Each structure stands twice: as structure tokens, then as C-alpha cells.
C-alpha positions in Angstrom: -8.8 1.5 -13.3 -6.4 0.7 -16.0 -3.4 3.1 -15.5 -5.0 4.9 -12.6 -2.9 3.5 -9.8 -4.0 6.0 -7.2 -7.6 5.0 -7.5 -6.7 1.3 -7.8 -4.6 1.4 -4.6 -7.4 3.3 -2.8 -10.0 0.6 -3.9 -7.7 -2.2 -2.8 -7.2 -0.6 0.6 -11.0 -0.1 1.0 -11.5 -3.7 0.1 -8.8 -4.9 2.5 -10.3 -2.9 5.4 -13.8 -4.1 4.7 -12.7 -7.7 4.4 -10.6 -7.4 7.5 -13.7 -6.5 9.4 -15.6 -9.5 8.2 -13.0 -12.1 7.5 -10.1 -11.5 9.8 -6.4 -11.2 9.3 -5.8 -14.8 8.2 -8.2 -14.7 5.2 -6.5 -15.0 1.8 -8.7 -12.3 0.3 -7.5 -9.8 3.0 -3.9 -10.6 2.2 -4.5 -10.3 -1.4 -6.1 -6.9 -1.0 -3.1 -5.7 1.0 -0.7 -7.1 -1.7 -2.8 -5.5 -4.5 -2.9 -2.1 -2.7 0.9 -2.2 -2.3 1.5 -3.1 -5.9 -0.7 -0.3 -7.2 0.8 2.2 -4.7 4.3 1.4 -5.9 3.2 2.2 -9.4 2.1 5.8 -8.4 4.6 8.3 -9.7 3.0 11.4 -8.5 4.9 12.1 -5.2 2.0 14.0 -3.6 -0.6 11.3 -4.4 1.8 8.6 -3.1 2.4 10.5 0.1 -1.3 11.0 0.6 -2.1 7.3 0.2 1.1 5.9 1.9 0.1 6.2 5.6 -3.2 4.4 5.0 -1.5 1.6 3.2 1.1 1.2 5.9 -1.7 1.0 8.5 -3.5 -1.7 6.5 -0.2 -3.7 6.1 0.5 -3.4 9.8 -2.9 -4.9 10.5 -2.0 -8.0 8.4 0.6 -10.0 10.4 0.4 -13.0 8.1 1.3 -11.0 5.0 4.9 -11.2 3.8 6.9 -8.8 6.2 8.8 -7.5 3.2 5.6 -5.9 1.9 5.4 -3.7 5.1 9.1 -3.0 4.9 8.8 -1.9 1.3 5.9 0.4 2.0 7.6 1.9 5.0 10.9 2.5 3.1 9.1 4.1 0.1 7.0 6.3 2.3 10.1 7.5 4.2 11.9 8.2 0.9 8.9 10.2 -0.3 8.9 12.2 2.8 12.5 13.1 2.1 12.4 14.9 -1.3 16.0 14.4 -2.4 15.7 10.6 -1.8 12.4 10.2 -3.5 13.7 11.1 -6.9 15.8 7.9 -7.1 13.2 5.6 -5.5 11.1 3.6 -7.9 10.5 0.1 -6.4 
């Protein structure tokens, strides 16, 4: 997945959802998957691809109450900025 941050984010999200089903919200692997997905998603520079993956990521992060709340806040802010084209040009977390 080197350099393919869209695919990497999608894999992390799938891993997070799968682990969430079997391990629960307090499992370290579930939190790690959420953090990994967020990191990869913030590296996506293609606006359309980031917009497409963003809602799924935000949904996953909302399901992980033990994850750092700043992770969810960052994802929500970036998604909102991407939805507002003039703001998305200057947003690169």
C-alpha cells in the first residue's frame, strides 16, 4: 500500500469494523485501526477520494469512544472543509 493512502485507509477501516464486531470498542487493535485509518485518510490529497472515504471514517471513529476525541474532531473538521471547496484548498492536516 506504499503511497496508496486511499486503499490503505479503506483497509484500516475494514479492519476496524471487523475487529469491532469481534473484539469490542475497548480493544487496542480496534483503536489502532481507527488511528491508522485516520492517518492514511489525512494523507489523501485527491479531494474526491477523501470525500468518498470520509463519512465511513467518521462513522468508525464515532463508534470508538475510547479513541482520542481529537481524532474524531480532526476527521469531522477535514470532512467539512472538503465539502466546502474554497476551504479545502488550504486544509492539509
